[in-house]
N, C-alpha and C positions, 0 to 999 in steps of 0.2 A: 188487515195485517195478519200475517201468519205467525203464530206463536209456537215455538218449538217446545215440545214436551220434555220434562226432565228425564234423564236416563234412569232406568230402574236399578242402577248400581253406582257406587261411588268410585270404584276402581275397576278398570278393565285390564285384563291380562291377555296379551295376544302373542302368537308365534309368528316369526318372520321367515321361517323356512331356512334352507341351507344354501341355496344357490342365489344369493343376493336378492334383488328386488323382484326377480322373476318368479319366486315362489311365495310372495306375499299374497294371501288370499283376498278376495273382494271383501269378505267379512271383516278381516283385520283392517283393511284400508278404511272402510266405512266407520269402524269403531274409532280408529285414530282421529278421523276427521271430526268426530263428535265430542272429543275430549278437550279439556282446557290445556293440558300439558302431557307430553309423552316422554317417559324415561326409557332409554334404549341401552341394551347390551347387544352389540353386534359390531363385528369388524370387517364385514364384507364390503367390497368396493362399491361406493355409490349409495349405500343404504341410508346413511345419515342425511345426505343431500336430498334424497328422494322423500324421506319422511318430513323434511322441512317444508315440502310443498303440500303436505297434508295436515300438519299440526301447527297451531300458532306459536308453540313453544316446545323446543326439543332440549332435553337434558341427557348428555352422554354419560352413562354410569361406568364406562370403561376406565375412567380416570381413577376410580376407587380400587382398581386392581394394583395396589401398591406392593412393591417388592418387600419380602420379609414378613408380610402379614399372614395370619392364619386365614385360610379360605372361608371358614364359617364367620369370622369377624367381618370379612369383606361383604359376604352375602347379607349379614345383619345391617350393615351400613346402607346397602342398596335398598333393602326392604324399608328401613326407617325413613329414607328420603321420600319414597313413594307414598307411604302411609301418612307422613307429615303433610305432604302436599294435598292429599285427599281430604285431610281434616280441615285444611284452610280453604281450598277452592276445588271442590269436586266438579266434574268427574275427571280423574286422571287416568292415564294409560301406562302400563308397564309392558314394553315390547322386547322380547328376547329372541335371539336366533334359534332356529329349530322349532321344537314344540315346547310350549311353556310349562308343561308338566312332565317332560322327559329330561331328567337330570338337570333340573333348574330349581335349585333349592330356594332362591329368593321368592319364587312363587308360593312355596309352602309357608315361608315366614310371613309374607304379606297376608295370606289367608288367615294364619293364626292371629296376627296382630289385629286384623280387621274384625275378627269375631269378638275380641275383647273390647274393641272401641265402638262396636255397633255400626261398623261400616259394611256395606254390601259389596261383594266381589263377584265378577263374572269372568270366567276363563274361556277363551276362544282358541281352538286348536291350530296347529301349524304343521308343516312337514318336518319330520325329525330325521336325524342321521340314520335311524333304523330303516325308515322308509326309503331313503336314498341308497342305503346299503343293499336292500333287497333288489333294487334295479341294477346297481353296479355289478352284483354277483349273480344276477338272474336267478333269484331264489323265490320259492313259494312256500311259506311256512305251513300251509295247509297240507303239504304232502307228508312231512315227518315231524311236524311240531317245531317249536322254537323256545329256547330258554335264554333269558337275559340276566346277566349279573354285573354288578359293579366290581371292578378288579380288587379294590381294597376290601370291600365287604366279603367278597368270595374267600379271601385268605383269612381275615380276622374271624369270621364265623365258621370257617371250614365247611362251606355249603357243599352238598353233594352234587355231582354232575351226572347226567344221563348221557352216556357215550353213544347212544343210538339216536339222539336228538340234536339237531343243529344248535350251536351255542354262540351267543354274542357276548363278548366281554367288553364292557364300557370302560373308558378311561384307563386302559392298560398301560400306556406310557408313563402315567403319573401315579402308578400304584403306590399306596402308602405315603404319598406326598401330601401332608396336611397344610404346608405353607406355600405361598406363591413366591417362587424364586426363579432365578435365571441359572444358566450353566448347564452342564451335562446332566443327563438323567442318571439316576442311581442304579448302577449295575447290581448292587446288593439287593435292592427291593425288587428289581425285575427278575433276578434269579429266584427269589422266593416265589414269585408268581409262576415262573416256569416250572420249578420243582413241584409245586402243588398240582399243576395241570398234568405233569408226568406221572402222578399217582393214578391217573385215570386213562391217559392216552399213551401210546408208544412214542418214543423219541422221533421216529421217522414219519409220524403222522403230519400231513401237510395242513397248515393253517394259513389264513389270509389276513394281512393288515390292509384295511381299506380306508382311504381318505377321499371322501366324496368331493366333487368339484364345488367351489364357492363362487364361481362366476360362469355364466353361460358359455364363454369362449374357452374355458379350461376343460380338461378331461379328468375323470376320477383316476386316482392312483391306487392300484392294487398290487400287492407283493405277496407271492406265495412262498412260504418257507417251511422247513421242518421244525416241529415244535421244539426239538432239542437245541435249536439255534435262536429261539425267540428272544431271550434276554440280550444277547449280543446285538441282534438286529435292532431291537427297540431302543437300545442304548445309543445307537447312532442316528435315530430318527428324531422327528420333532415331537412336541408334546401332544400333537393331534393324531387322530387315527383310531379306528375301531377294530378290535380283534374278532375274527370270525373263525369258529372251529367247526368243520363239517362232521357229520356222524362218523364214528369209527367202524360201525357195523350196522346192519339192518335188523330190526326187530321183527320176528316172525309173528304171524297171526296166532293168538292164543285160543280164541274161540271161533273155530272154523264154521260152526253151525250158524252163529250170528252173522259172520262175514258173508256166508252164502246167501242169506236173506237180503243183503244189500247189493248183490250183484244185479246188473241190468238184465232184462229179458233177452233171449236170443233174437238176433235180427231176423225179421220175416223176409222171405224172398219177394222181390218186386215182381208183380205180375207183368208179364210181357204183353204189350199192347199189339193188337193185330196190325199188320202192315197194310196201309191203305194204298190202293193203286192210284197213280196220278190220273187226273182227268185228261181225256184225249185232247190233243192239240197243244198242251202246255210243254214248254222246253224242260229238259231234264236238268236238275240242279244237283251239284255236288260232284265228287270224283266218279268217273265212269270207268268200267273195266276196259283194259286195253285190248 
């Protein structure tokens, strides 16, 4: 009789990707299968039904997104449910859309609580909205770098921006929104974000609002607008979407001597092989002169 070994952790945290079940990794699937219960934050079509085929018990945490509640209180409730279940019947799994360490505060709260309660946590990666944005916009951050900021934190801390580096602003539509609420977005808050960005970029600088597809049959939505119109456009959009700001200018090389050392060697000319004459009696192959 085969006896399964206990897992080396009490709580597993996995990412489910952005495009529904098609971006759930093999690693995440195997982890979910080995857990007694899985707590899920994901609204993509078919995800819950699919996870029910992997886990003996599924708990949908989206019900905790009550209107009028402070977002941090919602995340604390989510973390509390996961940790309480792990205390009673480990190992449990917390599965969140995207990457579980990319703008997923419940993961941080779970890790903090587990440390106090002597519970072991292991986090497994997933595909984040940053990963899908790079594909949607055909970007390679290795060329000019990449800076990522939360929209609210950007304004509150007045973080500096490098205008020669690509910039991703997370959660721009809900900037300065601490509570989970319905209705139109705050034009006042969005204008604060726009005005702060205008301290670094010209008003006619083109930015992109990207909404990656959440189902394989859909297409990503990208909207290019002038920065001076950002607040008005975001106010008419949904609460989803990531703001991308391309560089306003190119930074020149400061140390040309070091840069020269990194240049590839010149190409060597390819030695031309002597033409072999065909053996007598063989037919000619290829185009012949007219």
